[in-house]
N, CA, C and O of each residue as an XYZ file, in Angstrom:
416
protein
N     -13.115     -3.420      7.947
C     -11.952     -3.011      8.480
C     -11.644     -1.619      9.066
O     -11.066     -1.411     10.133
N     -12.131     -0.671      8.180
C     -11.868      0.563      8.674
C     -12.571      0.855      9.979
O     -11.972      1.505     10.836
N     -13.892      0.387     10.206
C     -14.546      0.476     11.579
C     -13.579      0.046     12.819
O     -13.422      0.646     13.882
N     -12.963     -1.193     12.365
C     -11.960     -1.534     13.558
C     -11.047     -0.733     13.769
O     -10.694     -0.489     14.923
N     -10.446     -0.129     12.649
C      -9.221      0.446     12.757
C      -9.414      1.882     13.507
O      -8.627      2.388     14.307
N     -10.647      2.409     13.054
C     -11.115      3.701     13.797
C     -11.300      3.441     15.091
O     -10.625      4.127     15.858
N     -12.142      2.512     15.642
C     -12.108      2.023     17.071
C     -10.663      2.041     17.794
O     -10.491      2.605     18.874
N      -9.667      1.384     17.106
C      -8.438      1.373     17.598
C      -7.735      2.677     17.768
O      -7.079      2.960     18.770
N      -7.907      3.468     16.724
C      -7.375      4.970     16.780
C      -8.047      5.709     17.904
O      -7.376      6.512     18.553
N      -9.308      5.509     18.188
C     -10.148      6.281     19.096
C      -9.673      5.686     20.630
O      -9.444      6.476     21.546
N      -9.558      4.288     20.797
C      -9.185      3.749     21.954
C      -7.793      4.415     22.315
O      -7.640      4.950     23.413
N      -6.907      4.377     21.488
C      -5.608      5.032     21.918
C      -5.402      6.590     21.663
O      -4.372      7.249     21.798
N      -6.589      6.970     21.283
C      -6.447      8.491     21.270
C      -5.417      9.130     20.228
O      -4.717     10.097     20.528
N      -5.384      8.547     19.058
C      -4.188      8.847     18.057
C      -4.952      9.079     16.780
O      -4.267      9.039     15.758
N      -6.273      9.320     16.639
C      -6.724      9.412     15.520
C      -6.339     10.728     14.533
O      -6.577     10.726     13.326
N      -5.745     11.775     15.201
C      -5.247     12.921     14.592
C      -3.839     12.732     14.081
O      -3.271     13.598     13.415
N      -3.277     11.550     14.417
C      -1.739     11.232     14.032
C      -1.759     10.104     13.023
O      -0.772      9.368     12.986
N      -2.742      9.891     12.224
C      -2.707      8.905     11.325
C      -2.055      9.435      9.947
O      -2.417     10.480      9.406
N      -1.092      8.621      9.469
C      -0.400      9.230      8.454
C      -0.334      8.016      7.178
O      -1.344      7.363      6.913
N       0.582      7.868      6.659
C       0.857      6.971      5.449
C       0.544      5.485      6.137
O       0.781      5.167      7.302
N      -0.028      4.698      5.139
C      -0.254      3.253      5.472
C       0.259      2.336      4.337
O      -0.057      2.472      3.156
N       0.938      1.557      4.740
C       1.563      0.529      3.751
C       0.586     -0.645      3.664
O       0.316     -1.244      4.704
N       0.026     -1.027      2.483
C      -0.995     -2.140      2.430
C      -0.372     -2.927      1.237
O       0.564     -2.536      0.539
N      -1.187     -4.342      1.097
C      -0.683     -5.027     -0.152
C      -1.746     -4.261     -1.411
O      -2.201     -3.119     -1.345
N      -1.903     -4.982     -2.218
C      -2.630     -4.411     -3.295
C      -3.884     -4.739     -3.438
O      -4.355     -4.340     -4.503
N      -4.717     -5.409     -2.658
C      -5.898     -5.897     -2.510
C      -6.955     -4.843     -2.781
O      -6.782     -3.760     -2.221
N      -8.038     -4.995     -3.565
C      -8.849     -3.766     -3.842
C      -9.700     -3.451     -2.466
O     -10.172     -2.320     -2.348
N      -9.917     -4.464     -1.381
C     -10.435     -4.249     -0.287
C      -9.672     -3.141      0.540
O     -10.220     -2.538      1.464
N      -8.343     -2.911      0.136
C      -7.550     -1.890      1.175
C      -7.887     -0.560      0.414
O      -7.863      0.435      1.140
N      -8.168     -0.364     -0.784
C      -8.656      0.791     -1.347
C      -9.886      1.266     -0.678
O      -9.994      2.403     -0.220
N     -10.940      0.236     -0.628
C     -12.206      0.549      0.298
C     -12.052      0.879      1.441
O     -12.701      1.852      1.823
N     -11.101      0.161      2.442
C     -10.858      0.548      3.779
C     -10.250      2.037      3.793
O     -10.619      2.830      4.659
N      -9.521      2.317      3.034
C      -9.046      3.712      2.883
C      -9.880      4.835      2.787
O      -9.823      5.898      3.405
N     -10.816      4.375      1.757
C     -11.896      5.542      1.685
C     -12.807      5.704      2.651
O     -13.324      6.796      2.886
N     -13.134      4.397      3.425
C     -13.974      4.445      4.537
C     -13.327      5.207      5.971
O     -13.975      5.822      6.818
N     -11.925      4.966      5.946
C     -11.272      5.637      6.714
C     -11.316      6.900      6.730
O     -11.594      7.499      7.769
N     -11.037      7.565      5.523
C     -11.189      8.756      5.238
C     -12.381      9.527      5.537
O     -12.345     10.625      6.093
N     -13.571      8.862      5.112
C     -14.927      9.326      5.405
C     -14.986      9.425      7.033
O     -15.242     10.530      7.512
N     -14.747      8.250      7.956
C     -14.949      8.465      9.124
C     -14.078      9.356      9.697
O     -14.500      9.986     10.667
N     -12.958      9.550      9.318
C     -12.043     10.599      9.922
C     -12.521     11.806      9.854
O     -12.422     12.546     10.833
N     -13.072     12.188      8.795
C     -13.613     13.573      8.416
C     -15.085     13.744      9.164
O     -15.290     14.823      9.720
N     -16.072     12.774      9.200
C     -17.088     12.789     10.123
C     -17.013     12.966     11.648
O     -17.692     13.692     12.374
N     -15.925     12.043     11.976
C     -15.970     11.889     13.387
C     -14.997     12.903     14.136
O     -15.297     13.530     15.152
N     -13.892     12.951     13.526
C     -13.012     14.004     13.850
C     -12.678     15.354     13.177
O     -11.754     16.097     13.506
N     -13.620     15.569     12.132
C     -13.378     16.749     11.307
C     -11.904     16.792     10.855
O     -11.264     17.838     10.961
N     -11.375     15.700     10.367
C      -9.853     15.666      9.699
C     -10.045     15.236      8.355
O     -10.833     14.330      8.080
N      -9.243     15.947      7.351
C      -9.039     15.398      5.991
C      -8.074     14.511      5.757
O      -6.919     14.718      6.130
N      -8.424     13.472      5.142
C      -7.385     12.400      5.080
C      -7.511     11.877      3.699
O      -8.508     11.192      3.472
N      -6.686     12.081      2.761
C      -6.674     11.765      1.283
C      -6.143     10.374      1.033
O      -4.960     10.056      1.143
N      -7.200      9.526      0.661
C      -6.878      7.994      0.949
C      -5.768      7.594     -0.319
O      -5.009      6.627     -0.253
N      -5.832      8.430     -1.342
C      -5.088      8.109     -2.490
C      -3.367      8.644     -2.079
O      -2.373      8.012     -2.437
N      -3.334      9.800     -1.345
C      -2.134     10.226     -1.183
C      -1.480      9.327     -0.047
O      -0.296      8.999     -0.129
N      -2.181      8.989      0.879
C      -1.639      8.134      2.060
C      -1.505      6.819      1.994
O      -0.870      6.262      2.889
N      -1.982      6.177      1.096
C      -1.785      4.888      0.872
C      -0.513      4.339     -0.021
O      -0.308      4.698     -1.181
N       0.160      3.576      0.580
C       1.438      3.238     -0.033
C       1.289      1.767     -0.261
O       0.953      0.953      0.599
N       1.599      1.492     -1.616
C       1.561     -0.049     -2.043
C       2.882     -0.709     -1.736
O       3.963     -0.119     -1.760
N       2.696     -2.057     -1.429
C       4.105     -2.598     -0.878
C       4.875     -3.047     -2.150
O       4.461     -3.972     -2.848
N       5.995     -2.368     -2.421
C       6.854     -2.853     -3.492
C       7.166     -4.187     -3.666
O       7.236     -4.815     -4.722
N       7.405     -4.685     -2.161
C       7.850     -6.214     -2.043
C       6.834     -7.118     -2.517
O       7.049     -8.116     -3.205
N       5.653     -6.689     -2.089
C       4.405     -7.754     -2.568
C       4.231     -7.616     -3.913
O       3.907     -8.629     -4.532
N       4.390     -6.475     -4.576
C       4.302     -6.367     -6.182
C       5.334     -7.281     -6.729
O       5.030     -8.132     -7.565
N       6.419     -7.150     -6.332
C       7.777     -7.926     -7.094
C       7.351     -9.522     -6.596
O       7.465    -10.434     -7.415
N       6.973     -9.734     -5.539
C       6.789    -11.022     -5.229
C       5.817    -11.762     -6.046
O       6.028    -12.916     -6.417
N       4.762    -11.107     -6.324
C       3.513    -11.672     -6.988
C       3.854    -11.705     -8.522
O       3.423    -12.635     -9.204
N       4.711    -10.589     -9.147
C       5.069    -10.803    -10.423
C       6.191    -11.927    -10.739
O       6.214    -12.582    -11.781
N       7.183    -12.056     -9.601
C       8.181    -13.147     -9.644
C       7.292    -14.736     -9.435
O       7.613    -15.731    -10.085
N       6.433    -14.733     -8.669
C       5.699    -16.226     -8.600
C       4.957    -16.409     -9.891
O       4.922    -17.485    -10.488
N       4.341    -15.264    -10.312
C       3.614    -15.502    -11.563
C       4.529    -15.920    -12.867
O       4.125    -16.651    -13.772
N       5.776    -15.350    -12.800
C       6.697    -15.569    -14.059
C       7.202    -16.793    -13.815
O       7.474    -17.479    -14.800
N       7.423    -17.301    -12.571
C       8.173    -18.499    -12.282
C       7.228    -19.804    -12.412
O       7.647    -20.860    -12.886
N       5.973    -19.629    -11.964
C       5.088    -20.872    -11.675
C       3.805    -20.589    -12.560
O       2.952    -21.475    -12.505
N       3.524    -19.483    -13.380
C       2.186    -19.520    -13.961
C       2.372    -19.501    -15.488
O       3.348    -18.929    -15.974
N       1.447    -20.122    -16.259
C       1.864    -20.292    -17.671
C       0.677    -19.552    -18.481
O       0.404    -19.769    -19.661
N       0.042    -18.664    -17.650
C      -1.094    -17.801    -18.318
C      -0.498    -16.545    -18.405
O      -0.388    -15.765    -17.459
N      -0.016    -16.303    -19.837
C       0.523    -14.876    -20.052
C      -0.206    -13.776    -19.534
O       0.302    -12.812    -18.960
N      -1.768    -14.000    -19.819
C      -2.412    -12.872    -19.468
C      -2.330    -12.533    -17.883
O      -2.405    -11.329    -17.638
N      -2.212    -13.260    -16.944
C      -2.173    -13.095    -15.595
C      -0.658    -12.563    -15.398
O      -0.411    -11.823    -14.446
N       0.235    -12.904    -16.204
C       1.557    -12.367    -15.906
C       1.527    -11.096    -16.534
O       2.128    -10.268    -15.849
N       1.020    -10.600    -17.653
C       0.878     -9.139    -17.850
C       0.248     -8.375    -17.121
O       0.667     -7.230    -16.950
N      -0.974     -8.844    -16.478
C      -1.834     -7.968    -15.731
C      -0.882     -7.603    -14.396
O      -0.839     -6.464    -13.933
N      -0.187     -8.641    -13.888
C       0.731     -8.238    -12.725
C       1.830     -7.331    -12.917
O       2.224     -6.452    -12.151
N       2.317     -7.699    -14.164
C       3.504     -6.689    -14.381
C       3.132     -5.592    -14.876
O       4.067     -4.849    -15.176
N       1.771     -5.082    -15.143
C       1.565     -3.876    -15.516
C       1.653     -2.683    -14.213
O       1.762     -1.464    -14.347
N       1.587     -3.296    -13.227
C       1.918     -2.457    -11.888
C       3.424     -2.369    -11.555
O       3.775     -1.929    -10.461
N       4.173     -2.712    -12.327
C       5.614     -2.755    -12.069
C       6.147     -2.120    -13.178
O       6.003     -2.647    -14.282
N       6.841     -0.890    -13.040
C       7.871     -0.635    -14.023
C       9.196     -0.895    -13.653
O       9.637     -0.934    -12.504
N       9.980     -1.124    -15.013
C      11.447     -1.530    -14.568
C      12.131     -0.296    -13.944
O      12.954     -0.407    -13.036
N      11.781      0.802    -14.436
C      12.410      2.035    -13.892
C      12.292      2.180    -12.241
O      13.193      2.459    -11.449
N      10.915      1.905    -11.982
C      10.798      1.597    -10.378
C      11.497      0.592     -9.619
O      11.968      0.767     -8.495
N      11.544     -0.555    -10.346
C      12.407     -1.678     -9.677
C      13.708     -1.412     -9.511
O      14.301     -1.809     -8.508
N      14.411     -0.590    -10.638
C      15.942     -0.323    -10.526
C      16.129      0.817     -9.407
O      17.029      0.832     -8.568
N      15.000      1.865     -9.572
C      15.195      2.993     -8.672
C      15.147      2.439     -7.034
O      15.895      2.857     -6.150
N      14.202      1.514     -6.879
C      14.121      1.011     -5.580
C      15.305      0.167     -5.090
O      15.729      0.328     -3.945
N      15.862     -0.751     -5.946
C      16.825     -1.706     -5.485
C      18.096     -0.833     -5.505
O      19.091     -1.250     -4.911
N      18.132      0.417     -6.182
C      19.352      0.986     -6.188
C      19.275      2.017     -4.613
O      20.308      2.196     -3.970
N      18.225      2.484     -4.255
C      18.149      3.261     -3.033
C      18.433      2.105     -1.856
O      19.196      2.251     -0.901
N      17.668      0.976     -2.148
C      18.237     -0.152     -0.962
C      19.687     -0.329     -0.877
O      20.200     -0.394      0.241
N      20.411     -0.416     -1.937
C      21.755     -0.590     -1.921
C      22.415      0.486     -1.237
O      23.169      0.236     -0.297
N      22.171      1.822     -1.675
C      22.805      2.983     -1.001
C      22.513      3.034      0.384
O      23.438      3.316      1.146
N      21.248      2.781      0.892
C      21.007      2.791      2.241
C      21.702      1.780      3.232
O      22.035      2.036      4.389
N      21.850      0.643      2.596
C      22.499     -0.558      3.345
C      24.044      0.029      3.413
O      24.615      0.127      4.499
N      24.697      0.424      2.135
C      26.106      0.986      2.316
C      26.325      2.168      3.335
O      27.382      2.448      3.901
N      25.204      2.753      3.444
C      25.323      4.007      4.328
C      25.316      3.516      6.049
O      25.918      4.020      6.997
N      24.526      2.518      6.006
C      24.212      1.869      7.316
C      25.379      1.415      8.043
O      25.250      0.865      9.136
């Protein structure tokens, strides 16, 4: 995935403008970000911290947790999915959404 993404960045000449990336929580996205970081360093002498610039999709996390809660009878799976979500994070996220909608 990283090589295809790097090719696109080079085709559009925007490699120096890469910022935050929102992805789902699949492990292959961690790998892609690490390879992207290495390629940007090697090919463009750019420092790109894959841990800092990768954003995990909260909507995806909440969706997985809700589906597991509603449709899964395996408690271990539910515990594993919910380990990524803190109630404070969910409340903070939904509160900020409400504030943003009211300001809009």
